[in-house]
N, C-alpha and C positions, 0 to 999 in steps of 0.2 A: 850396548843394541837396545837393551830396553828403552831408551831414551831416542833413538834413530827410528823405531818401529811405533812412537807413542806419537811423534812427529810426524813422520809419515803419514798415519793414521788422519791426521787433522788437518794435513794437506789436501789429502784425496776429499776429504770430507769439505774445505775450505772449495776443491776444484767442481765437487759436485755441486752443493750450493748456487755459483757462479755461472754456473750452464742455466741459460733461458728455460723456461716451461716452454713446451709448445704449445703454437696456437689455438686456440678451442678452434673444433671441427664448427663447420657452418656450413649449408647446402641451399641454392637455390630452387625455392617451390614457387609452382606455376600459380599465377592466381586464376579461381577457382570458381563458377557459381555453384552455390550451394543455396539452401534455406535456412535462416536461422531465427531460432521461437528462444525467446527468452521467458524465462518465469519465475518465479518467488514461490520458494517451498517452505512449511514451516507446520510446526505439529498443532491439533487444534482438538477440541471437545464439541462433543454435538448438542443445544438446548436446542427445547421448544421456543418456536416462536411467538406462543401466547399462552401464559401460564394463568392461570385464574385460581386464587386460596378461596376456601370454600368454608365460610360460618354462617352460622345459622343467623336472626332476628329474635329468634325464644330463646329463653335459658330454659335449662329443665336436666332432665334427664333424656339419655337416646333409649330410644324402643325397640328401634331395628336401623340397620344398617341393609341395603336391598346391592348394592353394588360391591366389587369388589378390584386391587390393584388393576388396571392394563384391559379393565373393561372400556368397552366403546360405547358412550351415550350420547343421546342426542337431547338439545337443548328444552326445559320444561322435563323431563322423566325425572320422576322421585329418587332422591339420592338416600336422606338420613329422613327417618321420623320422632321426631321428643315429644315428650311427656307433654296431653293436652290440659287435664286438670284443670291447673290456675287457669288456662285463659278461657277454658269453656264455661267457666265459673263468671269469671267474668264476662266474656259474650251474654250469657243468661240476664245478668245482674244491669246489663247495660238495654238487655233488648223490657224489662221489667223498668227503668227508667225513661224509656221513652214511651212507654205504656200511660204513666202517669201524668206526664208530660204533655202528649195528646188527648187527657181527661181533663187538664188544667184549663189547656187551651180551649176546649169547649168550653168550660164552667165560664172563664172570664167573657168567650164571646155573648155565652146566653144573657150576662151578667149586663153585657154593652150594651145589648139591644135592647133590654130592659130600661137603660137607664136614660135611652135617644127617647123612649116615647114619654119618660117622665118627665123629662124637658123638655117637652114641644109643649107641654102639659105644665109646664112653670114649676113642676113640683119638688124637683132637685136645685139646687145650684149647679151654677159652670163648673165650679172645682169637683163635686162629686162628678157630675159628667166630665173630665178629663179624668178622673182618678181611673173611671171605668175603661177609659181609653185606654190610659197604659197598663192596664193590667192586661190588655189583650195583647200589647206587646211584650211586655214580658213573657207570658205565655208562650207566643210563638219563638222566643230567644231558646225558650228552656227547650221546647221543642227540638228545633235546629240543634242543640247543643247534647242531646239526651241523642239523634240522628247519627251524629259527630263519634259518640263516645261507643253506638251499635258499631258504625264501622270499623271502628278503630279496635273494637275489640275482634269482628269477623280478619282484619286482617293479622292479628298477634295468632289466631288461631289458624289460618291458613299459614304462618311462615314457620308452625313445629314441622310440615312438610320440608323442609330441604330438596329444592329441585335444580337441576344442571341448569346455569347461566349461558353455557357455550357448546358448540359439538364440539366433543375430545375425548380423551383418554383420561381416564384415573391411573396417577402415577403414584400417590401416597392416598394411605391412609392412617390420621393419624388418632383415632379413636377408636374405641369400641363398645359396643351396647352394655346397661347400665352406667357409663360412665356420664358425667351432671358435667355440664357447661353453661359456659357463660355468654352472654351477644354484646358483643362488641356496640349496639345502640346505647345500654346500657352500665359497661364494666370501661371506665377506661384504659383500662390495659391492652384492647381491641378485641378484647373477646375470645375466645379457645378458634383453633383451625380444624375444621375437621376432615377435610379431602382438602389436597390440589388435584388439579386437573389442566388439562394443554392441550390445545389444537397442535397435534403432532403432522396433518398433513402440510405446516412447513413447518420446516424446522434453522436452527442456523448453529453455523460453526464458528463458535469463538476461536481466534488463534492469535498467539504473539508473533508478529512481527517486526525482525530488528528493525531500527532505525535508520540505518542506510539502505535502507530495499525499501521503507512505507514513502519515500520518493515517488517510486515508480506507482505507486499503486492509487486508483480514483475509482470510485464509485461506479458500479457498471458495466466492471472489466469480469472477464469468464474466470470461471475456479473449477477442478476437478478436485475432487475429493473421492479420499479409498478408505475404508475401516478392514479392520483383521477378520470382521466377522463377513465380508466379503471381497475377498481382496483381488478379484478377478471383474468384480463390478463395478468400472468407477461412476459417480456421481457427480451431474454436473448444478453448476448454481452460478450464483452472481454476487461480485461484494456489493453488500448493504451498506456500509458507512466503517469509514476511519474511525473510533475513539478520539477524540481531542487526547486524553487525560493518559502518560505515558506510566510505564511501570518496570520496576528494576529486577530483573530476576537475575541473580548470580553478577551482580554489578554488570548486566548489560542492560541497557535502553530498550523497549519494548512498547510496541502500540499495537492496544486491540483489534483486531481486524474481523468483522463480523459478516459472512458469505452466509446467503440466505438460498436454501433448498427448498424443492419440490419433495415429497414425502408421501404420497398418495399413498402408497402400497404399503407402509407405516414398515419398511424393513431399517430407518435407524431410529434408534433406542436415544432418549436423552444420557448422558453422561459416555457414550462408547469416546475410545480415544479416533482421532483420524489424522491423515497427513492429507495436507491441503495444499497445491499446486495453481496457483494465482496466474494463469497467462498474461503477460505484461506487453509482450508486442511479436510480431510474427513478419517477417523478410521472406518470399517466396523468389527462388531462382534469381538470387543477387548475386555482384561481384563480393569476393570474401578472400581475407590472408588470412594467416592464422596470427594472432596475436604474437608472438613469440617476435614477429618481424616489427614490430612497431617500436619506434625512436621516438624522445624526445630533445629538447634543447642541451636538456641537461646534460645525457648519456650520449649525445652522436658521436662528440670525441672520445669515448671509449671504444663504442661500437666500428668506428674508423680506423683506431690502433690496432685494432684487432684484426682489420681487411687489411693493413700493410699500407693506411693512406694516411700520409703526415697532416701536419696541422694547418701549412700553408694550403698543401693540396684539394684540401678539409673546406678552406675556405673558400677557397673558389669553386667549388663544385657546386656550396649554399648559395653563392651567388648566382650561379646559373642558375640552381633550381628556385628561389625569387623570382627571380627574372622570368624564369618562366610559368609561374605562378602566376604572377600580377599582369602578362600577357594576355592570360587565361580567361583573366574576369577585363570584363567589358566597363570600363569608370560609371559607375551610377550602379551596376549591378548589384544583387545580390550574391551571396557567397554561396557553393553550393553546398548543401546541407540538408539531414533528413527532416525538415522540414520543410524546406524549397527545393525541389523535384529538380527540377530546370531553371538551367540559369538563363538572366534576361541577355536577349544577345545587341548585337549594335542596331540603331535605328535605322529599321525598313529603308531600303533605296526606293525612288519612286515605280523599279520594276517589279518588287514585292513588297510593296506597301499595303494594309490589312484595308480592303474593299469598306471598312468603316470607320469613322474615325475615333469610335470608342471598344479598341481594342486594340492587340500588344501583338508582337510577332517575337518567339522564344528564340535562343542560340541554336535549337533543335529542329527548327524550322517550324513549329506549332504554332496557330495563333490562337489567342484565348478572350473571350471578353470582357471586359471591362466594366465594373457595374457602374450605372446609370448615376450620372453629374463626374466620374472620375478621369481623368487626362494619363493620358500614358507621362506628362512630366513629371506629374504629381507623383505619380509611382515611381519613377527614377528617383526623386529628390529623397521618398520615404525610406526608398532601399539604402540607399547614399547614406542617410540618417543613423536607420538600424544598424546598417554593418560598420557604420564607422564609428560608433559609440556614444553617438549624439541619444537623448531623452527623445520621443516618440508624445504629442500631444496624444489625446483623447479622441480627437479627430482622427487624427492620424493612424492613430491603431483601428480605427473601427475601420478607417480605409484599407489597412494590411489585409484585417483580416479577412477582408472581404476576397481580396486579390491572391491570397491565399489558396482562398478557395479556388478560385476560379484556375491556380497553375496547378492545383493539386488533382482540377478535374478534367485538364488536356487528355491528350494521347501521344505517345511518341508512334512518330510513323514505323509500320509492323517491320522485323528484322532489323531494328536498328539496335547495334550494341552500344553499351556502356551501362557505369554504375549504376543507371536507375532504369534496366530493361527488366521488368517485371517484375516492379515493384509492387508491394500489396503489402499493408499493415493491419493487421485484425484486430481492433479497437483505434481511439483516437487517442491515447495517453500523448503527452506533449514530447517531442523528438529535444528538446531540450537536454532531456536527463539521459540521452545516452550520447555514447560520439565524441569527436573531439579533434585534433588538427594534430595529427603526428607525421613522422619523417621514416620513412623507408629506404634502402637502398634495395636499387631496381638493377639486376643483371640487363644489362643489354651488351651481344658481341662478349666482347671480354672487360667490358670496363662495368664499372660498379658506380650506381649512378644515385646520389641523394635526390629524391623524390617527396616532394608534399603532400599530404593526403588528406581527406577528410571522411573520417568514419561515422558508420552509425549504429545501428543496431551490435550489439554484441551480448554471443553466448559463453564470453570468459576462454572461449578455444579459438572461435574466429569472430570476426568483426567485420559487418559489411563495408564496401568501398562505395563511398557516394561520391567519392570526387578522388581523381590523382592517374587513377590507372586503369589500365585497358587488360582486354582478355588474354592478349596474346602476352602481356607480362611477367617476370617472375621475380620476386623479390628473395633477401636474403634474411634467413631465419640463423640467430646472432647467440648467446649464451646470454642470460641475465645480468643486468646492468651488475650487480650485485657482485659476481663471479669475473665481471670484467675487471672493476677498479681493486677486490681481494688483489688480481693479478699484479695490478700494476704496483700497489703497495708490495707484493712479494720484489720484484723487480729492482725497484728503488732500494726496497733494504739492503739488494745483495751487492746491486752499485757500490751501494754506501760500505759495505764491509769491503769490500774490493778495493776503493781506497784506500781505507783506514786502516787494514789490515785486520787478522783474526787477535781479539783483545787475547793477553793471557799469553799468547804463543810467540817465541821467540827462535829463532835456527839456532844452530849450532855454531860458534866460533862468533856471533856476532859482541862487538865490544860494548863495553858497561860506561859510563860517562867516563869514569875516570880511566877508560882506556885498557882496564883490563879485560879478561876473557872470561865472559859471565857463562857457570857454567846452569843447564835448564836448570828449574826450581825441585823436578822433579826430582833429580840425582845427588841432589845435593844432602849431605846427612844436615841429620837435624843438630842445630847447634853451630852450623856452617862449617863443621870439620871437614876435612877429607877423609 
């Protein structure tokens, strides 16, 4: 009885395993118009835009410090006074040396005048006359040297008063009254730092951005910054630059990004922790679908299996989808993508041809002007080469940039629906960083039709539809590809088990190779006895 109960339990388990798992639930979601905003978030820290280390050119004891940290000073304000006794003595000595030099010059000039008169009376030789002239020149040089020494002594005495080099805020004070400091002009070690001041009217936010997002960022993008001190008051700034050298933080490669922000009210303090949101791109009122509806060539088969479409039927539908995609493109016209809003239409007929030879009619009815010296034939050849995988020359690249600007500057007719209606991007980040080519299942009536689409900006939940869908379409939301693959593997494993039988389990009464009835192993006594 025990053996039969165990066998029945195994059979029930086997029957349960052989039952196919219920197909995943899917639903049709209408294509909708929505705004998509993409931003990169990171943590950062406030840093001064301009920092100055205040040092003294004079060495000696600090007599007075006239500022404290946090105090705002103007250029030229007195900050610190150094002991002047040594430099004052040098100044007095230089003054005396100048008086002596001037007296010697006067004496030499008087001797020169007498020598001139004696030389005319031929009472002295020419050599004596030349020596008198040389003495005057030496005396003049001595006066100049004394004047320079006096000026240097005056500068050294002025240097004992340390003044502000810029308008800014005192952020650190590293000395106190009575401390003896060294001068950077005399000390090979660089001298003593007295104060540190910074211009806090402009601050920088230094943030580390993951390398997977750094390609979306460029200088000039707008950024929003929030700090814990003012959680309800965001600050706006611009990306200043991206440092070229990466940093590794916990085995993650990051790039420092500097964001510059005006701080005229002085609310942002150096060292504050910040949350930075860099606005990469924005699309307003565009067609969008959930990212869960997007399929690639790798997982389209798994998705079709979930929908009950066999492989032969899928290949037939994909062939039709390829034909529809190819027919939507005019030979030589650029593919619709987020950098090229409108597709170039068929060559205009005589009735619709542009009034001027230096223009081009688009598929959506717009007429765009071409740059001077550029013909429609050149544009079509360049677009055929660019989207056919060929390389453009420098001249062709220049023409393409000019033509793209003309395309983006065109206006669509009012009220026209389509994937590009209401397109607008804040910033000019290059669109090759976003979007791609995907396949979606579109529900039309009772049929599920695979359709090629081109996506643009995505916020990881929704993707902008650039081409391939209309506002009246509905797309099928499917489970993730990994879940579908797991279900396929489960079915394959169950099918193999059904074909081979459950290992280690035999029914009662099954004959062994010797023709004897074999008792289940679980019911045989140890040693093989009955």
